[in-house]
C-alpha positions in Angstrom: 0.0 0.0 0.0 1.3 3.4 -0.9 1.6 6.4 1.4 -1.4 8.6 1.1 -1.8 12.1 2.2 -3.6 12.9 5.4 -4.2 11.0 8.6 -4.7 7.3 9.0 -8.4 6.5 8.4 -9.9 3.7 10.5 -13.5 2.3 10.3 -14.5 1.0 13.7 -17.4 -1.4 13.4 -19.7 -3.6 15.5 -20.6 -6.6 13.3 -23.6 -8.8 13.9 -26.2 -8.8 16.7 -23.8 -7.7 19.4 -25.4 -4.7 21.2 -22.5 -3.7 23.5 -20.4 -0.8 22.0 -18.7 0.8 25.0 -15.3 -0.7 24.1 -15.6 0.2 20.4 -16.4 3.8 21.3 -13.4 3.9 23.7 -11.1 2.7 21.0 -12.7 5.0 18.4 -12.0 8.0 20.7 -8.5 6.9 21.5 -7.6 6.6 17.8 -9.3 10.0 17.1 -7.4 11.6 20.0 -4.2 10.2 18.5 -4.8 12.2 15.3 -6.5 9.5 13.2 -9.8 9.9 11.3 -12.3 7.5 12.7 -15.6 6.4 11.1 -17.7 4.6 13.7 -20.4 2.6 11.9 -22.7 2.0 14.9 -24.3 -1.2 16.1 -25.6 -4.2 14.2 -23.6 -3.8 11.0 -23.4 -6.6 8.4 -20.0 -7.5 6.9 -21.3 -6.1 3.6 -22.1 -2.7 5.3 -18.7 -2.6 7.0 -16.8 -3.3 3.8 -18.9 -0.9 1.8 -18.2 1.9 4.4 -14.5 1.1 4.4 -14.3 1.4 0.6 -16.5 4.5 0.4 -14.5 6.2 3.1 -11.1 5.2 1.6 -10.2 3.6 4.9 -6.7 2.3 5.7 -8.0 -0.1 8.3 -11.1 -1.7 9.8 -11.2 -2.3 13.6 -13.9 -4.9 14.5 -15.3 -5.2 18.0 -17.2 -8.2 19.0 -18.5 -9.8 22.2 -21.2 -12.1 20.8 -19.0 -15.1 20.0 -19.6 -14.9 16.3 -16.0 -13.6 15.6 -14.9 -16.6 13.5 -17.8 -16.1 11.0 -18.1 -12.3 10.9 -14.4 -11.5 10.8 -13.9 -14.1 8.0 -16.8 -12.6 6.1 -15.3 -9.1 6.2 -11.9 -10.5 5.0 -13.6 -12.4 2.2 -15.6 -9.4 1.1 -12.6 -7.1 1.1 -10.8 -9.6 -1.2 -13.9 -9.9 -3.5 -14.1 -6.1 -3.7 -10.3 -5.9 -4.5 -9.8 -4.0 -1.3 -7.5 -6.5 0.5 -5.1 -3.7 1.2 -7.4 -2.5 4.0 -5.9 -3.9 7.2 -8.4 -5.7 9.5 -7.8 -5.9 13.3 -10.2 -6.8 16.0 -10.9 -7.0 19.7 -13.4 -8.1 22.3 -14.2 -11.4 23.9 -12.3 -13.7 21.7 -10.9 -17.0 23.1 -7.1 -17.4 22.8 -7.7 -20.7 20.9 -9.5 -18.8 18.1 -6.8 -16.2 17.5 -4.4 -18.3 15.4 -7.2 -19.2 12.9 -8.3 -15.6 12.7 -4.8 -14.5 12.0 -4.4 -17.2 9.4 -7.6 -16.0 7.7 -6.1 -12.5 7.5 -6.9 -10.6 10.6 -3.8 -8.6 11.4 -4.1 -8.4 15.1 -6.5 -9.3 17.9 -6.8 -7.3 21.1 -8.4 -9.1 24.0 -9.7 -7.6 27.3 -6.9 -5.8 29.2 -5.3 -4.4 26.1 -4.6 -0.7 26.7 -5.8 2.0 24.3 -2.2 3.1 24.0 -1.1 -0.4 22.8 -3.8 -0.3 20.2 -2.9 3.2 19.0 0.7 2.2 18.9 -0.1 -1.0 16.9 -2.2 1.0 14.3 0.6 3.6 13.9 3.2 0.9 13.5 1.2 -1.4 11.1 -1.0 0.9 9.1 0.4 3.3 6.5 2.1 6.3 7.9 0.6 9.7 7.1 2.6 11.9 4.7 4.8 14.5 6.4 3.8 18.1 5.7 
C-alpha cells in the first residue's frame, strides 16, 4: 500500500447482533485523539455494510469489535468481502471477547491483530501507527 496524504483513516465497526459498544467507542475515541480519522459505523452492522463503508471512506484499516461469540464467522466474512471487492489492502484488526484458541485461525484468515480484554488503548494506538500506512509529512 502506498503512502497517502492525510491522517490514517480507520473504520470502527460492531458486526452482527452484538449490542455492547462501549469498548468500540473507547477505541474510536483513542484513535481519534491520537490524530486518526475514525468512522464509527454503529451497532448491528453486516459484513457487507462494513466493507462498503471502508471502501467508500477510503479507509486504511477496519477495527472490528465483537462480544457475541460470532467472531470466526463475521471476521472471515469481512476479510472475504474485502478480497472480493479488490480491497484487500485495507488492514483488519479486532478485539473483544475472543478465546485465545481462536486467535491463530483468525490471523491465518487475514486478521492482522486481535486485542483481548486488558489491552490498553495506547497499545492499540501504537499498533495501528506501526502497522497501518504512515501519514505523509507536511
